[in-house]
C-alpha positions as CSV (number, residue, x, y, z in Angstrom):
1,X,21.6,-68.2,-15.1
2,X,19.7,-69.9,-12.5
3,X,17.2,-67.8,-10.5
4,X,15.3,-69.4,-7.8
5,X,11.9,-67.9,-7.1
6,X,11.2,-67.6,-3.4
7,X,7.6,-67.7,-2.3
8,X,6.6,-66.2,1.0
9,X,3.4,-67.3,2.5
10,X,1.8,-64.8,4.8
11,X,-1.4,-65.5,6.7
12,X,-3.9,-62.7,6.9
13,X,-4.2,-63.3,10.6
14,X,-0.5,-62.4,11.1
15,X,-0.8,-59.3,8.9
16,X,-3.7,-58.1,11.0
17,X,-1.8,-58.6,14.3
18,X,1.3,-56.9,12.9
19,X,-0.7,-53.9,11.7
20,X,-2.4,-53.6,15.1
21,X,0.9,-53.7,16.9
22,X,2.4,-51.1,14.6
23,X,-0.5,-48.7,15.1
24,X,-0.3,-49.2,18.9
25,X,3.4,-48.6,18.8
26,X,2.9,-45.3,16.9
27,X,0.2,-44.2,19.3
28,X,2.4,-45.0,22.3
29,X,5.3,-42.9,20.8
30,X,2.9,-40.0,20.1
31,X,1.4,-40.2,23.6
32,X,4.9,-40.1,25.2
33,X,6.0,-37.3,23.0
34,X,2.9,-35.3,23.9
35,X,3.3,-35.9,27.6
36,X,6.9,-35.0,27.9
37,X,7.3,-32.2,25.3
38,X,7.5,-28.7,26.8
39,X,4.3,-26.8,26.9
40,X,3.9,-23.4,25.3
41,X,2.3,-21.8,28.3
42,X,5.1,-22.6,30.7
43,X,7.2,-19.6,31.4
44,X,11.0,-19.6,31.0
45,X,12.4,-19.1,34.5
46,X,15.9,-18.3,33.2
47,X,14.8,-14.9,31.9
48,X,15.9,-12.4,34.5
49,X,15.1,-9.2,32.5
50,X,12.2,-7.4,34.1
51,X,10.7,-4.5,32.4
52,X,9.6,-1.5,34.5
53,X,6.2,-1.6,32.8
54,X,5.2,-4.7,34.7
55,X,5.7,-3.1,38.1
56,X,2.7,-1.5,39.8
57,X,3.2,1.9,41.4
58,X,2.6,2.1,45.1
59,X,2.5,4.8,47.7
60,X,5.6,3.8,49.8
61,X,5.0,3.0,53.5
62,X,3.9,0.3,56.0
63,X,0.4,-0.9,55.5
64,X,-1.6,-3.2,57.8
65,X,-4.2,-5.8,57.1
66,X,-6.1,-8.3,59.2
67,X,-5.2,-12.0,59.2
68,X,-7.8,-14.3,60.8
69,X,-6.5,-17.6,62.1
70,X,-9.2,-19.5,63.9
71,X,-10.6,-17.2,66.4
72,X,-7.5,-15.0,66.6
73,X,-7.1,-11.8,64.5
74,X,-3.5,-11.0,63.8
75,X,-2.2,-7.8,62.3
76,X,0.0,-8.2,59.2
77,X,2.3,-5.3,58.4
78,X,3.4,-5.0,54.8
79,X,6.3,-2.7,53.9
80,X,6.0,-1.4,50.4
81,X,8.4,0.8,48.4
82,X,7.5,2.6,45.1
83,X,7.4,-0.5,42.9
84,X,7.4,-3.6,45.1
85,X,6.5,-5.3,48.4
86,X,9.7,-5.5,50.4
87,X,8.8,-7.1,53.7
88,X,5.9,-8.8,55.6
89,X,5.7,-9.1,59.4
90,X,3.0,-10.4,61.8
91,X,3.1,-7.9,64.6
92,X,0.9,-9.1,67.4
93,X,1.8,-12.8,67.9
94,X,2.0,-14.4,71.2
95,X,3.0,-17.9,72.5
96,X,-0.5,-19.2,72.0
97,X,-0.7,-18.3,68.4
98,X,2.8,-19.6,67.6
99,X,1.9,-22.9,69.4
100,X,-1.4,-23.3,67.6
101,X,0.1,-22.3,64.2
102,X,3.7,-23.4,64.1
103,X,4.1,-22.8,60.4
104,X,3.2,-19.1,60.7
105,X,6.8,-17.8,61.4
106,X,8.6,-20.1,58.9
107,X,6.0,-19.2,56.2
108,X,6.5,-15.4,56.8
109,X,10.3,-15.9,56.7
110,X,10.1,-17.9,53.4
111,X,7.9,-15.2,51.8
112,X,10.3,-12.5,52.9
113,X,13.3,-14.3,51.4
114,X,11.5,-14.5,48.1
115,X,10.4,-10.9,48.3
116,X,14.0,-9.8,48.6
117,X,14.6,-11.3,45.2
118,X,11.4,-10.6,43.3
119,X,9.3,-8.1,45.2
120,X,6.2,-9.6,43.6
121,X,3.6,-11.4,45.7
122,X,2.4,-13.3,42.7
123,X,5.7,-15.0,42.1
124,X,6.0,-16.4,45.7
125,X,6.3,-20.2,45.7
126,X,5.6,-22.4,48.7
127,X,6.0,-26.0,49.8
128,X,2.9,-28.3,50.0
129,X,3.3,-28.7,53.7
130,X,2.6,-25.0,54.4
131,X,0.6,-23.9,51.4
132,X,-2.6,-23.0,53.3
133,X,-0.7,-20.8,55.8
134,X,1.3,-19.2,53.0
135,X,-1.9,-18.5,51.0
136,X,-3.6,-16.8,54.0
137,X,-0.5,-14.6,54.5
138,X,-0.3,-13.7,50.9
139,X,-3.9,-12.8,50.6
140,X,-3.6,-10.5,53.6
141,X,-0.5,-8.9,52.1
142,X,-2.3,-8.5,48.7
143,X,-5.1,-6.6,50.5
144,X,-2.5,-4.3,52.1
145,X,-0.7,-3.8,48.7
146,X,-4.0,-3.1,47.0
147,X,-4.7,-0.2,49.5
148,X,-1.2,1.1,48.7
149,X,-1.6,0.9,44.9
150,X,-1.7,4.1,42.9
151,X,-4.0,4.0,39.9
152,X,-1.9,5.0,36.9
153,X,-4.7,4.9,34.3
């Protein structure tokens, strides 16, 4: 039997560099996993079941609120049924307002499309190019909805 002993010579400098690269690699993997893993507080948008307990109770009707754009005060009419906001409309627009605020009408139309599906002002999403116009409209609609809300407590 002939066994040959093999001797491996490792320099401490190489061991230190290898250890540092292994630690950095593990940290990089953990960072990537943390960044791209799903968060617990994100809601699942595929769940379409809506309980009736989450709906507010409203006095049905058409409610108005004021929408101030620049120096112009517009009237926002909000149509509400028993459990949801169903339609929003700006009633006293003229050519000057539509010329000064060209995103007003498309924003109202986009909100109404989403209200047909959800009926909830808090679930309305908007594009970044018309976020300020949409937020102003939604705030005015929330004021109208607040005046229509029936306190169930």
